[in-house]
Structures are given as C-alpha cells and as structure tokens.
C-alpha positions in Angstrom: -29.2 -2.6 -26.7 -27.9 0.4 -24.9 -24.1 1.4 -25.6 -22.4 3.7 -22.9 -18.8 5.0 -23.6 -16.4 6.4 -21.2 -12.8 7.6 -21.8 -9.7 7.4 -20.0 -6.8 10.0 -19.4 -3.8 10.5 -18.0 -2.3 13.4 -15.6 1.1 13.4 -13.8 1.8 10.4 -11.7 -1.9 9.6 -12.0 -3.9 7.5 -14.4 -7.7 7.9 -14.1 -9.5 4.8 -15.4 -12.7 6.2 -16.1 -15.5 3.6 -16.2 -17.9 2.3 -18.4 -15.5 2.3 -21.2 -17.2 0.7 -24.4 -20.0 -0.5 -21.8 -22.9 -2.4 -23.4 -26.1 -3.6 -21.7 -27.5 -6.4 -23.3 -31.3 -6.9 -23.0 -33.1 -10.0 -21.8 -32.5 -12.4 -18.8 -28.8 -13.4 -18.1 -27.8 -17.2 -17.4 -25.7 -15.9 -14.5 -26.4 -18.2 -11.4 -27.1 -16.4 -8.2 -24.0 -16.3 -6.2 -23.4 -16.8 -2.5 -24.3 -15.1 0.6 -21.7 -12.6 2.0 -20.0 -13.8 4.9 -21.5 -12.7 8.3 -18.1 -11.3 9.4 -17.5 -9.3 6.2 -16.3 -5.8 7.1 -14.9 -2.7 5.4 -12.0 -0.4 6.6 -12.2 3.0 8.0 -10.8 4.7 4.9 -13.4 3.0 2.8 -16.3 4.1 4.7 -14.9 7.7 5.1 -14.9 7.7 1.1 -18.4 6.5 1.1 -19.4 9.3 3.6 -17.8 11.9 1.3 -19.8 10.6 -1.7 -23.1 11.0 0.1 -22.0 14.5 1.8 -21.3 15.5 -1.7 -24.6 14.3 -2.7 -26.4 16.0 -0.1 -25.1 19.4 -1.1 -26.9 19.2 -4.2 -30.1 17.8 -2.3 -29.8 14.3 -3.6 -30.5 11.3 -1.3 -27.8 9.1 0.3 -26.9 5.8 -1.2 -27.1 2.8 1.0 -23.6 1.1 1.5 -24.3 -2.1 0.0 -22.6 -5.1 1.7 -22.9 -7.2 -1.5 -21.4 -4.4 -3.7 -18.7 -3.7 -1.3 -17.7 -7.5 -1.5 -17.6 -7.4 -5.1 -15.4 -4.2 -5.1 -13.0 -5.6 -2.7 -12.6 -8.6 -5.0 -11.9 -6.6 -7.8 -9.6 -4.2 -6.4 -7.4 -6.9 -4.9 -7.4 -8.9 -8.4 -6.3 -5.8 -10.3 -3.6 -5.1 -7.9 -2.3 -8.8 -7.5 -3.1 -10.0 -11.0 -3.5 -7.3 -13.5 -6.0 -8.8 -15.9 -6.1 -5.2 -17.4 -3.3 -6.1 -19.6 -3.8 -5.5 -23.5 -6.4 -6.2 -25.0 -8.3 -6.0 -21.7 -9.0 -2.9 -19.4 -9.5 -2.3 -15.9 -13.1 -3.8 -15.8 -11.6 -7.1 -16.7 -11.2 -10.1 -14.1 -8.3 -12.6 -14.2 -8.4 -16.4 -14.1 -6.8 -16.3 -10.8 -10.0 -16.6 -8.5 -13.1 -18.3 -8.4 -15.0 -16.2 -10.5 -15.4 -16.5 -14.3 -12.5 -14.6 -16.1 -13.5 -11.8 -18.1 -11.6 -9.6 -20.6 -13.5 -6.5 -21.0 -14.4 -5.4 -23.8 -13.2 -8.3 -25.5 -15.7 -10.7 -23.9 -18.7 -8.1 -23.8 -20.1 -9.9 -26.8 -20.8 -13.0 -25.0 -24.3 -13.6 -23.3 -23.1 -12.5 -19.9 -21.8 -9.2 -19.1 -19.0 -8.1 -17.0 -21.7 -6.1 -15.0 -23.0 -9.4 -13.9 -20.4 -9.9 -11.4 -22.6 -8.8 -8.5 -24.9 -11.6 -9.4 -22.3 -14.1 -9.8 -20.3 -13.4 -6.7 -23.1 -12.4 -4.3 -26.9 -12.5 -3.8 -27.3 -9.0 -5.2 -30.4 -9.3 -7.5 -29.3 -7.4 -10.7 -26.3 -5.7 -12.6 -24.3 -3.0 -11.2 -21.8 -0.9 -12.8 -18.3 0.1 -11.9 -15.7 2.9 -11.8 -12.1 2.2 -11.4 -9.4 4.7 -10.1 -5.6 3.6 -10.3 -2.7 5.7 -9.2 1.0 4.5 -9.2 1.5 4.9 -5.4 -1.0 4.0 -2.4 -4.1 6.0 -2.6 -5.5 8.7 -0.5 -9.3 9.1 -0.2 -9.1 12.9 -0.4 -7.5 12.4 -3.8 -10.1 10.1 -5.2 -13.0 12.1 -4.1 -11.4 15.2 -5.6 -10.8 13.8 -8.8 -14.4 12.3 -9.0 -15.7 15.5 -8.3 -13.8 17.6 -10.8 -14.1 15.2 -13.7 -17.3 15.6 -15.4 -18.2 12.4 -16.3 -17.5 10.8 -12.6 -19.4 14.0 -11.3 -22.4 13.0 -13.6 -22.3 9.6 -12.3 -22.0 10.6 -8.7 -24.9 13.2 -8.8 -27.2 11.5 -11.4 -26.6 13.8 -14.0 -25.9 13.6 -17.7 -26.6 9.8 -18.9 -27.3 8.9 -15.5 -29.9 11.6 -15.0 -33.4 10.0 -13.8 -31.6 6.9 -12.5 -31.8 6.1 -8.6 -28.8 4.4 -7.0 -30.1 2.3 -4.2 -26.9 0.5 -3.5 -23.0 1.6 -3.8 -20.0 -0.8 -2.9 -16.5 0.8 -2.0 -13.1 -0.8 -1.9 -9.5 0.9 -1.9 -6.7 -1.7 -2.0 -3.0 -0.5 -2.4 -3.2 1.5 -5.7 -6.8 0.8 -6.8 -10.4 2.0 -5.8 -13.4 0.5 -7.1 -17.0 1.6 -6.8 -19.9 -0.3 -7.7 -23.3 1.6 -8.4 -26.6 -0.6 -8.6 -30.2 0.5 -9.0 -31.5 -2.6 -6.9 -31.6 -2.5 -3.2 -29.2 -5.1 -1.6 -31.1 -7.8 0.4 -27.8 -8.5 2.5 -28.3 -5.0 3.9 -25.3 -2.6 4.6 -21.6 -3.0 5.2 -20.0 -1.8 8.4 -16.6 -0.9 9.3 -14.5 -3.6 11.0 -15.0 -3.4 14.7 -17.9 -1.0 14.7 -21.7 -0.6 14.3 -23.5 0.6 11.5 -23.0 4.2 11.0 -25.3 7.0 9.6 -25.4 7.3 5.8 -24.4 11.0 5.8 -22.5 12.8 8.7 -23.6 15.8 10.6 -22.0 18.8 8.7 -18.5 19.8 10.1 -18.5 23.0 12.2 -14.8 23.3 12.8 -13.7 26.3 11.0 -10.7 26.1 8.7 -7.4 27.9 9.1 -7.7 31.0 6.7 -5.6 31.0 3.5 -3.5 33.9 2.4 -4.1 35.3 -1.0 -1.1 35.4 -3.1 -2.4 38.1 -5.2 -3.1 40.4 -2.4 -1.5 39.5 0.8 -5.0 39.7 2.3 -6.4 37.0 4.6 -9.4 35.3 3.2 -11.5 32.4 3.7 -10.8 30.6 0.6 -13.3 28.2 -1.2 -10.3 26.4 -3.2 -6.9 25.5 -2.2 -3.8 24.0 -4.0 -2.4 21.2 -1.7 1.0 20.2 -2.2 1.5 17.9 0.6 -0.7 15.8 3.1 -0.4 13.7 6.1 2.2 15.8 7.5 3.2 16.2 11.3 2.7 19.7 12.4 6.3 20.5 12.7 7.0 19.0 9.4 4.2 21.3 7.9 5.4 24.4 9.5 9.0 23.8 8.4 7.8 23.3 4.7 5.5 26.4 4.9 8.4 28.6 6.2 10.4 27.5 3.3 7.7 28.0 0.9 7.0 31.5 2.1 10.4 32.5 1.6 10.6 31.2 -2.1 7.8 31.5 -4.9 4.8 30.8 -2.7 4.2 33.6 -0.1 0.8 32.5 0.4 1.8 29.2 1.6 -0.4 27.8 4.6 -1.4 25.1 6.9 -4.9 23.8 6.6 -6.1 21.6 9.5 -9.3 19.8 9.4 -10.5 16.0 9.0 -8.0 14.9 11.4 -5.1 15.8 8.8 -2.6 18.7 8.3 -2.2 20.0 4.7 0.0 22.5 3.1 -1.9 24.6 0.6 0.5 27.1 -1.6 -2.7 29.0 -2.9 -6.0 29.8 -2.1 -9.0 31.8 -3.6 -13.1 31.6 -3.8 -12.6 31.9 -7.5 -12.0 28.2 -9.1 -10.7 29.5 -12.5 -7.9 31.5 -10.9 -7.2 28.6 -8.5 -7.2 26.1 -11.7 -4.9 28.2 -13.7 -2.4 28.7 -10.6 -2.7 24.9 -10.4 -1.0 24.4 -13.7 1.9 26.3 -12.8 2.1 24.6 -9.4 2.3 21.1 -11.0 5.7 22.3 -12.7 7.2 22.1 -9.1 4.9 19.8 -7.5 3.7 17.2 -9.9 1.1 15.8 -7.5 -0.3 19.0 -6.3 -4.1 19.0 -6.5 -7.3 21.1 -6.0 -9.1 20.7 -2.7 -12.6 22.5 -2.3 -13.8 23.4 1.2 
C-alpha cells in the first residue's frame, strides 16, 4: 500500500485545495463495476479547453509530451465540479475529494471512507468506461474562476508543479489521460496513466484541436520598471486587474501611475487586457513586491510571460 500526502493552504480570498490529501492506493483488484459510455454529444467549453492547452504548453517548455484530453476523465471532472458547487460534500469530516449522496454515483466521504475496499480514485471506472484509477486535484475560489489564475497557481505551488511536470513523487509516471472541468467556483483535473478508450474530448460546437498550440508570436507590451523607470521586456508581472475594457484599463493605469505605482502598464495578449503594476525579469524581486501589492490589492497575482 502506498500513501501519498498532500497539504492545503489559504491565501487572501483564495483557498487552494491541494489534491491527494491522505491519498492511499490499495493494491489488488477493485470490485467497482465498469461504468457507462460517455454520451456521444458530450463536450467541454472553451475555457476548459484553454486550460488544457495551457497545461500542455507548459509541459512542452520542459520537453514533456502532451497529455491527451480524455473524454471520460472530463466527464468525471464535470460531475465532481458540479457536485462540489451544488451539494458541498466537502463538509467536515469530509474534504474536497468527497462525493455527495445527491447523484447516481456512490457517495464517498474522503478520507473517512478510504479504508473501504473501493477508493475515491475509482470514480472514473464507476462513472465511465475509463479502465483504471485516476487522481484528482481540486481548486476553489470564493468567486467565479479565471483560467489564468488557475494555471498561475498550479505553476507556482511546488506540489502542483511536480504533478503537472511529473516531478517529485510523480517522476517516472506517464500521464496518458487528463480531464478538466471548471464550474463556477471550482476546478477539477483528473490524471490517469491508462489511455482513454473513449478518445478525446472536444469543445462544444467544434472539431478536435491540436494537443499543443503553435507558440504565440504576438509581442507583449513592454512593462516599465518601478526601480529604474526604464522600459524593459519583463518575464514576471504583478497583475491587479484583468478582463477590463481598454478604456477602463487606461483610466486605472493613469490613476495608478499618479499614485504609488508609477510602473503601472497595460498588457494585451491572449485576447485579454490586464493591468500590471510592476514587472521584472527577476522572479524574487517580483515575488517580494507582490507581498506589498497584496496589502492594497488582495487578489493580485503573478503572471509569467
């Protein structure tokens, strides 16, 4: 029997439910019966596909192969994200890997019920035709999710990063399937070593897409260094606002420039307009500055480009 431990932590206005807390994988065969096929009309939304692409692009930077987008694991992720939001099975003594008694699935209070013969990681086999166990990470905020924040946190938090890049205790594992779901204030990702016999998920109303997009060639707007006042192309940015109109972003930047953030600037890429208050190629400098910025902007976050 292998026991994998994972911690959770809280940041302002954001709780990260780190996966696999108290995770135990039992040896031997499970008694879980194979679930039904995924409906032929099943699809995911554009934001979920975007998060999937961001994960594989990140892996590509480290020479890792893309993970196929599993139709079955996406189905499981959708079920769980909705169950968490609508029914809150995570109430004590259960945690965010738990399943309520409000669905057609077997209820599961994790880790309380993990001593039973079946594991919570058998849910893919129970709910779909996925042939083996898979493992989940769950992310929660107290307001609707933004994919940029999700991927940013997964990259910055060491254990998430190890999971995405097959480092640490996941080194040597090969992920042959991933499922993604984002629903209101919850995001779930399921990872499995077995290929999905159901194939890959697609965005609603579209055809299958490449596992990894071609690298973006649109240059970023240079950020201004607070320390020197020189225009530099920064690797790390502190973002205080996103999804703004250009007019609203310009007004905010002008206000910030006349106050305590003379290096405030607008970043335009990926179809979004963001407002940055500080940028630098040195991550340590930006991380230290982020602590100061959070005193004014509690939801400020670090963007690496």
